[in-house]
N, C-alpha and C positions, 0 to 999 in steps of 0.2 A: 728836639723842641727849640733849643737855643738857635740853631741855624734857621729854622722856620720863622721864629719870632723876630730875628734880626736881619732877615733876608741875606744870610751868609752862605756863600758857596763852599761846599766841602769837596775837596779833591783828595780822594783816598788813594794813597800809594800802596797798591796791592801787589807789589812785585813778588811777594812770597806766597801768592795765592795757592800754589800747588805744594808748598812745603808744610805739610801737616802730618802728624803722626797719631798712631793708635786710633781712637774713635773720634778724634777731634776733626772738624772741617772748618777751614778758615771762612769767616763771614764775608759777605759781599753786599754792596749797596744795591746790586741788581735783585736782591731778595726782598727789598723794601719798596715802598712807594716814594722814597725820597728823590728829590729832583737834583741829584748831584752827579759827579763823574768819578770813575776810578781808573787808575793807570796800572797797566800790566807791563811786564818786561820779559823778554826772551832770555835775559842774562841769567836768571836763576833757574827757571824751569828747564831750559834746554842747555844749560851750562855754556852760555854764550856771553859771559862777562866780557865787557870791552867792545862788543859789537854795537852797542848803543841802539838797540832796536826794541821798540815797544808799541803799545797801542792804548787807546783810551776808549772807554765804553760808558754809556749812561745817557744823560740828557742831550738830545741832538742839537738843541740851540746853543748850549754851552760848547759842545764839540765843534760846531761851526765857527764860533769865536776863536777857539784854540787853534783851529786850522788856519785862520787868517794870520794869527800871531806867528805860528810856526813857519808859515811860508816866508816870513820876513827875517827869521832868525838864522836859518841855515838852508843848505840845499838838499836836505833829506838824507836818508839812510841809503847806502849803495844797493843797487838792485840785487846783486848776488846774495847779500845778507838777507834782504827781504824774502827772496826765494827760499833760503834755508829755513827761515822762521815759518814760512807758509807750510813747508814740509812737516815741521813740528806740529803746527796747528791742525794739519790734516789727520794727525794721529787721533784726535779727539773723536771725530766721526760720531757725535752724539753721546759719547761717554763722558762721565764726570771727570774721570782721571784715567787716561789710557794706560795700558800695561807697561809701555816703555817708560812713562813718567813714574808710574808706581814702582817699577824696578829701580829707577834712579833714586827715588826717595827712600827706598829700603836701605840703600847704601848709607845715606845720611842718618837714618834712624839707627843703624848698627853703630855708627861712629858716636852718635849722641849717647846711646846706651852704654858703650864702653867708657866714655868720659864720665858720665854721671855715676856709674857704679864705682869707678876708680876714685872719684872725688868723695863719694859717700864713705867708702872704705878708709879714706884718709881722714875722715872726721869733719869734712867740710859741710857747711849748711847748704843743702841743695834742694831745688824744686824742679821736678822733671818738666822741661819745656814741651809745649804742645805743638810748636811750629817753628819754622826757620832753621837755618843751619848754625845759629848762634846759641851759645849757652851763657846765661847771665847768672852768676853765682856770688854769694857773699864772700868777700875776701877773708882769709884767715886772720889778717891784720887790718886794723882800721884804715891805715893810709894805703889806698889802692895803688898809688904811684910808686911808693917805696916797695910794696910787695911785687909789683910788676917788674921792677928793676932786679929784685932777688930772683924772680923767675927767669929773666933774661940770662942772668949769671948761671942759672941751672940749665940753660938751653931750651927754655919754653917761652913762647910768646903769647901773651894775653893782653888785652887792652884794659888799662885802668878805668874804672867806672867814672872817675872824676872827669875824664875827657868828654863825657856826655852831659856834663853839668854838675852843679853842686849836689843834687840829690843822688847822683851816681856814686858819690864817694862811699867807699867801703865795699864796693862790688868790682867784679872783673867780668870781662866778656871774652869768651873763647869762640873761635870759628872752627867748625867741624869740616874743614876743607882739605884735610890731610888724610891719607889712607889709614885704615884701622890700626895697622902695626905702629905707625908713627904716633897715633893717639895713645896707644898703650905705653909707648916709650915716654911720652910726655907725662903720663901719670906716674910712671916709675921715677922720673926726674923730680916731679913735684914732691914725691915722698921724701926726697933728700932735704927738703926745706923744713921738715917737721922739727 
């Protein structure tokens, strides 16, 4: 309502559109009658972080304006990367979530489950995330930066929530980008901080 009332354009960064677990499905502006755009990325879905290739969908007039701006900012994504992304997109072939993507997400779900179970068993206050490969949890200590330093000394890296702004203080963010065995090891190391 706010966007419509104020003629505000919403650009939805939906880079994690395929990163959802259990019965949850990430929302999309394409499911509404809103006149906005959303941006998608190959970096998360196809494990192509650093290749800097994505796409925008939604309102054609807005996309035409973005295209003009983009043509003046850089020379575009290399063709070989675009071809690799096209191969990934061809997997969809009318499916909401192709088997290859589903298999990849199952790996991240296993990692999430290991970390969440481990933190819960350590007595941390946890809420199971529905999407993305990040876990956002309440820090066992109020000062997230100080606790993050303790974790580093124990050989575990987590991002202090205060790095995301004042309201993030007291929280930590973990990325589930390591193999399951390393995540189990991280939980074991966190136990030493009790």
